[in-house]
C-alpha positions as CSV (number, residue, x, y, z in Angstrom):
1,M,17.0,7.2,-18.9
2,K,16.1,10.6,-17.2
3,N,17.4,10.6,-13.7
4,F,16.8,13.6,-10.5
5,T,18.4,12.7,-8.3
6,D,17.7,16.7,-6.7
7,I,14.3,14.9,-6.2
8,G,15.0,11.4,-6.0
9,I,13.2,10.5,-9.6
10,Q,14.2,9.0,-13.0
11,I,11.7,8.3,-15.9
12,P,11.1,5.1,-16.9
13,Q,11.2,2.6,-19.2
14,V,8.2,0.1,-19.0
15,V,6.6,-3.0,-21.1
16,L,3.3,-3.3,-21.1
17,P,1.2,-6.2,-23.0
18,Q,1.6,-6.0,-26.5
19,P,-1.8,-5.0,-28.7
20,G,-4.6,-7.3,-28.6
21,T,-3.6,-9.4,-24.9
22,D,-7.0,-9.6,-22.9
23,L,-5.8,-6.4,-20.7
24,H,-9.1,-8.1,-18.5
25,K,-7.7,-11.0,-17.2
26,W,-4.0,-9.7,-17.4
27,A,-4.8,-7.1,-14.9
28,V,-5.2,-8.4,-11.1
29,V,-5.2,-7.0,-7.6
30,A,-2.2,-6.3,-5.4
31,C,-0.5,-9.7,-4.1
32,D,-1.6,-8.7,-0.5
33,Q,-5.3,-7.9,-0.7
34,Y,-7.7,-10.7,0.0
35,T,-5.0,-12.8,2.4
36,S,-8.0,-14.2,4.8
37,E,-10.5,-15.1,1.2
38,P,-9.1,-17.7,-1.0
39,A,-12.0,-17.9,-2.4
40,Y,-11.3,-14.3,-4.5
41,W,-8.4,-15.9,-5.5
42,Q,-9.5,-19.3,-6.6
43,E,-12.2,-16.7,-9.4
44,V,-9.6,-14.5,-10.4
45,Q,-7.5,-18.2,-11.5
46,Q,-10.6,-19.3,-13.1
47,L,-11.4,-16.0,-15.3
48,V,-8.0,-16.0,-15.8
49,G,-7.1,-19.1,-17.6
50,E,-4.8,-20.0,-19.9
51,A,-4.2,-16.5,-20.4
52,P,-0.9,-14.2,-20.1
53,S,-1.0,-12.6,-17.1
54,T,0.1,-11.1,-14.1
55,L,-1.7,-13.5,-11.5
56,N,1.0,-16.5,-12.9
57,L,4.3,-13.3,-11.5
58,I,3.6,-12.7,-8.4
59,F,2.8,-14.2,-5.4
60,P,-0.4,-14.1,-4.2
61,E,0.0,-14.3,0.0
62,V,-2.8,-15.9,0.4
63,Y,-0.6,-19.2,0.0
64,L,2.5,-18.1,2.0
65,E,1.5,-20.2,4.9
66,Q,0.8,-23.1,2.3
67,P,2.6,-26.1,1.3
68,G,4.8,-25.2,-2.3
69,A,6.4,-21.7,-2.0
70,P,9.9,-22.7,-3.5
71,E,8.4,-23.8,-6.7
72,R,5.8,-21.0,-6.6
73,I,8.6,-18.7,-7.5
74,A,10.3,-21.2,-9.0
75,A,7.3,-21.0,-11.7
76,I,7.3,-17.2,-11.3
77,K,10.8,-16.8,-12.2
78,S,10.3,-19.3,-15.5
79,T,7.0,-17.7,-16.1
80,M,8.6,-14.2,-16.9
81,D,11.3,-15.7,-18.5
82,S,9.4,-16.8,-21.0
83,Y,6.7,-14.1,-21.6
84,L,10.0,-12.1,-22.3
85,Q,10.8,-14.5,-25.0
86,A,7.6,-15.1,-26.5
87,D,7.7,-10.8,-27.9
88,L,4.6,-10.3,-25.2
89,F,5.7,-6.8,-24.7
90,A,6.2,-3.8,-26.1
91,P,8.7,-1.4,-23.9
92,H,7.7,2.3,-23.7
93,E,9.9,5.4,-22.3
94,G,8.5,8.6,-20.2
95,L,5.8,8.9,-17.8
96,V,2.7,7.6,-17.6
97,Y,-0.1,9.1,-16.8
98,V,-3.7,6.6,-15.0
99,E,-6.0,7.6,-13.7
100,R,-8.7,4.8,-12.6
101,S,-12.4,4.9,-11.4
102,V,-14.0,2.7,-9.0
103,A,-16.9,3.5,-6.5
104,G,-18.0,6.5,-8.4
105,K,-14.5,8.0,-7.8
106,T,-11.3,8.6,-10.7
107,R,-7.8,8.6,-8.8
108,H,-4.9,10.0,-10.9
109,G,-1.2,9.5,-11.0
110,I,2.1,9.3,-12.4
111,M,4.0,6.4,-13.1
112,L,8.2,6.5,-12.3
113,C,10.8,5.5,-10.6
114,L,12.3,6.4,-7.0
115,D,15.7,7.1,-6.4
116,L,15.9,3.6,-3.7
117,E,19.2,6.2,-2.7
118,C,16.4,8.2,-1.4
119,Y,14.8,6.1,0.8
120,D,15.3,5.3,4.7
121,I,12.8,2.5,6.0
122,R,15.1,2.6,9.6
123,A,13.0,4.3,12.6
124,G,13.1,8.4,12.6
125,S,13.9,8.3,8.8
126,A,14.5,11.9,7.7
127,S,14.6,11.0,3.7
128,L,13.4,12.7,1.3
129,I,11.2,9.6,0.1
130,R,10.0,8.2,3.9
131,P,8.1,5.1,4.5
132,T,4.2,6.1,7.1
133,E,4.5,3.2,8.6
134,G,6.0,0.3,10.9
135,T,7.9,-2.4,8.2
136,I,6.7,-5.6,9.4
137,V,10.3,-7.3,9.2
138,D,8.4,-10.9,8.4
139,R,7.4,-10.1,5.8
140,L,10.2,-9.1,3.0
141,P,11.8,-12.8,3.0
142,P,9.4,-14.5,0.7
143,R,8.7,-10.9,-1.3
144,I,13.2,-10.6,-1.2
145,K,13.1,-14.7,-2.7
146,I,10.5,-13.4,-5.8
147,R,12.8,-10.1,-6.3
148,E,16.2,-11.1,-5.7
149,S,15.9,-13.8,-8.8
150,A,12.7,-11.9,-11.0
151,A,13.4,-10.4,-14.5
152,L,10.3,-7.9,-14.3
153,E,9.0,-5.9,-11.5
154,L,5.1,-5.0,-11.3
155,P,4.7,-2.3,-8.4
156,H,1.5,-2.2,-6.5
157,I,3.0,0.7,-5.0
158,L,1.1,3.9,-3.9
159,V,3.0,7.1,-3.3
160,L,2.0,9.8,-2.0
161,I,2.8,13.5,-2.5
162,D,1.0,16.4,-0.4
163,D,0.7,19.1,-3.4
164,P,-3.0,21.4,-2.4
165,A,-2.6,23.7,-5.2
166,H,-2.5,20.5,-7.4
167,S,0.4,21.4,-9.2
168,V,1.7,18.1,-10.6
169,I,-0.7,15.6,-11.5
170,A,-3.8,17.9,-12.6
171,P,-2.1,19.8,-15.4
172,L,-1.8,16.2,-17.0
173,T,-5.6,15.2,-16.4
174,R,-6.2,18.5,-17.8
175,A,-4.0,17.8,-21.3
176,K,-4.9,14.0,-21.7
177,A,-6.7,14.6,-24.5
178,D,-3.5,15.1,-26.1
179,F,-2.1,12.1,-24.7
180,A,-1.3,9.1,-26.6
181,P,-3.8,6.2,-24.9
182,L,-1.6,3.0,-23.5
183,Y,-4.4,0.8,-22.2
184,N,-8.0,1.4,-21.5
185,V,-9.5,-2.0,-19.0
186,E,-12.7,-2.8,-17.1
187,L,-11.2,-4.8,-14.2
188,M,-12.1,-7.9,-13.2
189,Q,-14.3,-8.9,-9.2
190,G,-15.5,-4.9,-9.1
191,G,-12.2,-3.0,-9.4
192,G,-13.3,-0.8,-11.7
193,H,-11.7,1.0,-15.0
194,L,-8.3,2.0,-15.5
195,A,-6.7,3.5,-17.8
196,G,-3.0,4.6,-18.8
197,F,-2.0,7.5,-21.5
198,A,1.5,8.7,-22.9
199,V,3.1,11.7,-21.3
200,P,4.5,14.4,-23.4
201,A,8.3,15.6,-23.2
202,G,6.9,19.1,-22.4
203,A,4.4,18.0,-19.3
204,E,7.3,15.6,-18.4
205,D,9.0,18.8,-17.9
206,Q,6.7,20.5,-16.5
207,V,6.2,17.9,-14.0
208,V,9.6,17.5,-12.8
209,Q,9.8,21.4,-12.3
210,A,6.7,20.8,-10.2
211,L,8.2,18.6,-8.0
212,R,11.3,20.9,-7.3
213,A,8.9,23.7,-6.5
214,L,7.2,21.0,-3.8
215,A,10.8,19.9,-3.2
216,Q,12.2,23.4,-2.3
217,S,13.0,23.9,2.0
218,D,11.3,27.1,2.4
219,T,8.2,26.4,0.7
220,F,8.7,23.1,2.9
221,A,9.6,24.7,6.1
222,A,6.5,27.0,6.0
223,K,4.1,24.3,4.7
224,Y,4.3,22.6,7.9
225,G,5.9,25.0,10.1
226,V,9.1,24.0,10.9
227,G,12.8,25.0,9.9
228,Q,14.4,25.2,7.2
229,D,16.9,22.8,8.3
230,Q,14.7,20.3,8.5
231,P,14.8,17.3,5.8
232,V,12.3,17.6,2.8
233,L,10.1,15.0,2.8
234,L,9.2,14.8,-0.4
235,F,7.9,11.1,-1.4
236,A,5.8,9.2,1.7
237,M,4.1,5.8,1.3
238,G,0.9,4.9,1.2
239,D,0.2,1.8,-0.2
240,G,3.2,-1.4,-0.6
241,N,4.7,0.4,2.5
242,H,7.2,-3.9,2.0
243,S,7.0,-4.0,-1.9
244,L,9.7,-1.0,-1.3
245,A,11.0,-1.9,1.5
246,T,12.4,-5.2,-0.6
247,A,13.4,-3.9,-2.9
248,K,15.7,-1.4,-0.8
249,A,16.5,-4.0,1.1
250,I,18.3,-6.1,-2.9
251,W,19.5,-2.7,-3.7
252,D,21.6,-2.1,-0.6
253,K,22.7,-5.9,-0.8
254,K,23.9,-5.8,-4.9
255,K,25.2,-1.7,-5.6
256,P,28.2,-3.1,-4.0
257,L,28.4,-5.7,-6.8
258,V,26.8,-4.3,-9.9
259,G,27.1,-0.6,-9.6
260,M,25.1,2.6,-9.2
261,D,24.1,3.0,-12.6
262,H,22.2,-0.6,-11.9
263,P,18.6,-0.5,-12.9
264,S,17.7,-2.0,-9.7
265,R,18.9,1.0,-7.6
266,Y,14.9,1.9,-8.6
267,A,11.8,1.0,-8.3
268,L,8.9,1.7,-10.5
269,V,5.7,3.6,-8.8
270,E,2.5,5.7,-9.3
271,I,2.2,8.8,-7.3
272,E,-1.0,10.5,-6.5
273,N,-2.0,13.6,-4.3
274,V,-3.1,13.1,-1.0
275,H,-5.6,16.1,-1.9
276,D,-6.6,14.0,-5.2
277,E,-10.8,13.7,-4.6
278,G,-10.8,10.8,-5.3
279,L,-8.3,9.4,-2.9
280,E,-9.3,8.1,0.9
281,F,-7.7,6.8,3.8
282,E,-9.5,3.5,5.4
283,P,-8.4,1.8,8.8
284,I,-6.8,-1.2,8.8
285,H,-8.4,-3.3,11.3
286,R,-7.6,-6.5,13.1
287,A,-9.0,-9.9,12.9
288,L,-7.8,-13.1,15.5
289,F,-8.0,-16.7,14.9
290,G,-8.3,-19.0,16.9
291,L,-8.2,-17.9,20.5
292,K,-7.0,-19.1,23.2
293,K,-6.9,-16.6,25.7
294,N,-10.1,-14.7,27.0
295,L,-9.7,-12.0,25.4
296,L,-11.8,-9.0,27.2
297,A,-10.1,-10.7,30.3
298,E,-6.9,-10.0,28.6
299,L,-7.5,-6.1,27.5
300,S,-8.9,-5.4,30.7
301,S,-5.7,-7.0,32.6
302,A,-3.2,-4.7,29.9
303,W,-4.7,-1.6,30.8
304,G,-5.6,-1.5,33.9
305,E,-8.3,1.2,35.2
306,G,-7.4,2.9,32.3
307,F,-9.8,0.6,30.6
308,R,-13.8,0.9,29.9
309,Y,-15.5,-1.9,27.3
310,T,-19.4,-1.8,26.6
311,E,-21.5,-3.9,24.9
312,V,-23.8,-2.4,21.8
313,A,-27.1,-3.8,20.2
314,T,-25.4,-3.7,16.8
315,A,-22.7,-3.5,13.9
316,E,-23.4,-0.2,13.4
317,A,-24.1,0.5,16.5
318,M,-20.6,-0.1,17.1
319,R,-19.2,1.5,14.4
320,Q,-20.9,4.8,14.7
321,R,-19.3,5.0,18.5
322,V,-15.5,4.8,17.4
323,D,-15.6,6.7,14.1
324,G,-17.3,9.5,16.2
325,A,-15.2,9.3,19.2
326,Q,-13.7,12.7,20.2
327,G,-10.7,14.0,22.3
328,N,-8.2,12.2,24.4
329,T,-9.8,9.0,24.6
330,Q,-9.9,6.1,22.0
331,A,-11.9,4.2,21.1
332,I,-11.8,0.6,19.6
333,G,-15.0,-1.3,18.5
334,L,-14.5,-5.1,19.0
335,L,-16.7,-7.9,17.3
336,G,-16.5,-11.7,18.8
337,G,-14.3,-13.1,21.0
338,G,-16.9,-14.5,23.0
339,Q,-18.6,-11.3,22.6
340,S,-21.0,-9.9,19.7
341,F,-20.0,-6.0,19.0
342,G,-18.6,-3.7,21.8
343,V,-16.6,-0.6,22.3
344,I,-13.0,-0.4,23.8
345,E,-12.0,3.0,25.5
346,I,-8.9,3.7,26.2
347,T,-8.9,7.1,28.9
348,Q,-5.0,6.1,29.5
349,P,-2.9,5.7,25.8
350,M,0.1,4.8,25.5
351,S,0.3,5.8,22.2
352,T,-0.9,8.6,19.4
353,L,-3.0,6.8,17.7
354,A,-5.7,4.3,19.3
355,V,-3.9,2.0,15.6
356,G,-0.5,2.0,17.9
357,S,-2.2,1.7,21.9
358,L,-4.1,-1.6,20.2
359,Q,-1.0,-3.1,18.0
360,A,1.1,-3.1,21.5
361,F,-1.2,-4.5,23.7
362,L,-2.0,-7.2,20.1
363,D,1.6,-8.0,19.8
364,Q,2.1,-9.2,23.1
365,F,-1.3,-11.2,23.1
366,L,0.1,-12.8,20.1
367,K,3.6,-13.8,21.7
368,D,2.2,-14.8,25.1
369,G,0.1,-17.8,23.2
370,G,-3.4,-15.6,23.0
371,A,-4.8,-16.0,19.4
372,E,-3.1,-18.6,16.3
373,A,-2.7,-15.5,13.9
374,I,-3.6,-12.3,12.7
375,D,-4.9,-10.7,9.6
376,Y,-4.8,-7.3,8.6
377,V,-7.8,-6.5,6.7
378,H,-9.7,-4.0,4.1
379,G,-13.1,-3.2,4.6
380,A,-15.5,-3.4,7.7
381,D,-18.2,-6.5,5.9
382,V,-15.2,-8.5,5.9
383,L,-13.7,-7.9,9.4
384,E,-17.3,-9.0,10.5
385,R,-17.7,-11.9,8.4
386,L,-14.5,-12.9,10.0
387,A,-14.3,-11.9,13.4
388,L,-17.8,-13.6,14.2
389,Q,-16.6,-16.9,13.4
390,P,-16.5,-19.4,16.4
391,G,-13.3,-18.6,18.1
392,N,-12.1,-15.1,15.8
393,A,-12.7,-12.0,16.8
394,G,-11.9,-8.3,15.5
395,F,-11.1,-4.8,16.2
396,Y,-13.0,-2.2,14.3
397,L,-10.5,0.7,13.6
398,A,-11.6,4.6,12.8
399,G,-9.6,6.4,9.7
400,L,-6.7,8.4,9.8
401,P,-7.7,11.9,8.1
402,K,-6.0,12.4,5.3
403,S,-5.1,15.6,5.6
404,D,-3.1,14.9,8.9
405,L,-0.3,12.4,7.7
406,F,2.8,14.4,5.9
407,K,2.8,16.4,9.2
408,T,2.8,13.6,11.6
409,V,5.2,12.1,10.0
410,I,7.3,15.0,9.7
411,L,6.7,16.2,13.9
412,E,6.4,12.4,14.9
413,G,7.6,9.9,12.7
414,A,6.5,7.0,11.0
415,L,2.8,5.9,11.9
416,P,1.9,2.5,13.9
417,R,1.9,-0.6,11.0
418,K,-1.1,-1.3,8.9
419,T,-2.6,2.5,10.3
420,F,-4.7,3.5,7.4
421,S,-5.1,2.2,3.3
422,L,-5.9,4.1,0.2
423,G,-8.9,2.5,0.0
424,E,-10.3,-1.0,0.4
425,A,-9.0,-4.2,-1.0
426,H,-11.6,-3.7,-4.2
427,E,-10.1,-0.4,-5.3
428,K,-6.2,-1.6,-4.5
429,R,-3.8,-0.8,-7.8
430,F,-4.0,-4.2,-10.5
431,Y,-0.9,-4.4,-11.7
432,M,-0.6,-3.6,-15.6
433,E,3.3,-2.4,-16.4
434,A,6.3,-4.1,-15.1
435,R,9.9,-2.9,-15.7
436,K,13.1,-4.4,-16.4
437,I,15.4,-5.3,-13.7
438,A,17.6,-7.8,-14.1
């Protein structure tokens, strides 16, 4: 395995399904999607049937609160072992160039391994690989239980680079006609199309050199207007923050026992350029279930004179007002909760972003027993469907401009948790490649 410690990467050895595998049934969407929609995952199970599938190698989080979690985790481990023993996989060593087309857009990425020694999830992190949002610690234990006993990792992690000159990934796009194809599949449930290609050694070297150029301290300082003593941020988390945090937690625990060359030191991810035209930042909305208190009254009490609420006629009118908000006033859409549609305005915010102001309120509201549960929802249509059910409520948020991400994280630190998403649920990464970690 080739390691490049100066830029925190390893050239991976992945395993892919053997030729002849039904890839349409093999690839399923990231486990942390559709967490309030069990019908989606039931349909996936019906589509897969008894065929080999990554569905049998992951724990869809829609089932986290249901009985039988230990048995499900044991079944995942058993299935990984049986798939390996059945010679279901073919190894491939080297970078993989990936194209994902969905909803009329195409994203471009590279599969590689990140060195977890270069990743620090703590607040104020200045590591080469850096979280972009706060970690919800309660979400780690079930993931840790799965990964610590797993023979394989299957990543849905997307990590971003800030490459306005398109020097790292775009050359592979131009040269892909000369690359050997590895997979080509139409994904289930409206997930679009996925294709992967083997990156030859010469192009691999060009990727490494281009990443090194981005990581030069003088280049970094000039790009963001900071001093040359400012630690370089080369890789910023896009999706899968909790999965990478899980890998980091396990590595920190294992390294005194296994040494520094163990496979669990690294995590397989896809990197994408934040400037890719096919990559869109979507807000992550909030849905509350089982309201116990008067939500509007609690909001007014929490923000006092800095709170205004205006009822609007339709969901579309609400979205337009929130998306078009300007100046220092923060706007958040409110659905349900005893109302239909309205817009909250916070004139004296306590956080730089509206999502930060809202999350601080929600954390306290839930702690005080204001609602039974919260979920983090992708898509305004899903939010509306959930929030308008009796006893529920939802908060609609505007998106973060993707060009602001790196500079915001460098200057202000990690964003409030669940601030943005790379696309909506059906656009998330589908599991395809795996990697041996045991």
